N, C-alpha and C positions, 0 to 999 in steps of 0.2 A: 535179545539186542543181533544187530548185522555183524558177525566179524567180520573186520578190515584187517588186513594182510599188508605187509606192505606195499605191496606191489597194486593197493587200492588206493595209496596216497598218491597225491601229484603236486607238485612245486608250484606253490600259491595258493593252490586248495584253504579255503577258510572256512572256520565253525563260529557258530555262536553258541551262546548259555543264554541262561531264565535269568531274573533277577532274584537279588535278595537287599532288603534293607538291614541297616543294621542301626541296633540303639544302644543305649547310652550303659542298661546292667550286660549284654553282649561282650560289647568296650571289655571293662572293668569284672567281669568274670575270667575273661581270658585273659587277661593282664593280672587279676591276680595270683592263677594257677601257673603262669608261662613265660610273663613277662612283669614281673611285680616295680616296675617302676612309676613315680608320683604322676607324670604326666597321664601317663596309663589306666589312673584310678581315680585319680583326684581333679576336676574343673578348676578349681583353683590353682593348683601345682600347673597343669596345662596353659592356663592364661599367664602364667612367669612364666612359660617355658618355649623353646624355640618355636613351638606350635603354635601358639598362642591359643591355646583351648584345648581341650581331654583330645584326644588323638587315640587311635586303635594302634595297637603293636603292627609292625611290618607282618610277624608273624601271623599274627590273628588275620590280616590279612592275606595272606600265600593259602594259610588253612581255607577262609573261604572261597578262593579262587581255587583251590583242588576241587571240594567239595560242587562248585559250580561245573566244573570241566566235566569230571565226574557223571556228571545229573545232564552234561550237552549233550550234542550228536556224534560229537568226537568221541571214538571208538574203536581203538585197536584193541585188535586179538588178543587175550590175555590181560586186560586190562590198561592203564596208565602205567608204566613204569617208567622210572627216570635211569638216567644214567650220569647226571649228573647237568648241571648247570654253566652257559655261559656268560651271561651275563644275569644279572636280579637289582633291579631296582625298584627306588617308592619314590617320584616324583615330586609328590603331595601326600599328604595325611589322610585320612580315613576317618570321617566323623560321624558323629551320632546324628541319624538320621541320612545318612547316604544310602544310594542306591545301588549295589553294582554289581556289574555283569562281566562278561570275560569275553575279548574276540582272539582267536588262534587263525595262527597262516602258518601252515606247512612251506618251510623254509629250504628243505633239503631230504631226498630219501638216497638213500644207500646202504647195498649188503652189508654185513660185519665183514671185518680181514680176516678175525681170528673165530667167529662161528656164523657160518656163508648160511645156517639155517635162520640167524637173526639180520634182522635188518634197524636201523637207527634211521630214526623220523630225528630232525632238527625243526624245533617249535616256537614260533614264539608267540607267546601271549599277553596280548593288553588287558588289564583287567580298570573298566572306565565307572565312573561315577558319573549322578544323574544326570551331570552338564557335559558329559563324554569327556574329561579330565583324566587322563591316564592318571591313576594311585599305585599302581606295580605295574613293571614290563619286566618276564623275562625271553630268556631264548632256551630251552631245554634240550637234549639229547633224550630220545624218547627211544624205547628199545620195543622192536615189534616183529613178530616174526614172519619169515616169509610162507608164503603160500606152500602146503607140500601136495608134490606131486600127484597126489591121487585127489587134492581137492580139487573142484570146478565150479565150488558157489563163490558168487560174485555179490557185494550187498547190494542194496539195494537203493 
């Protein structure tokens, strides 16, 4: 893994993930453990809900997004460490058979005011289905270390 420090990120820089296909059993098993609402557990209940069919929990979508980000080429040193969200939306449900991927863009980079050895990356990540429709959008503030004075290593 190439370590990327704050200085290695630039506004407008983009990162893409691989893809993952969502199946009915994973939707139901996640929901059973973490979000046991009928429209996440049962096709019939889902069809009579606002979703009009079985829908993955938004938190399931968030967990899948995290996995896709970790496996992507977006690799801050120390890993993807969140300091908070400015925005989190689920504009449409994730359905069985959907194939998800994530596109991320660096919106801002800055040195932390309270800890000058740390930087903050503001990143917008959009999770898209196979039709390029957004199913989740978030803007997060992530921590990234500033390059140590003794380090001259740069990412590939």
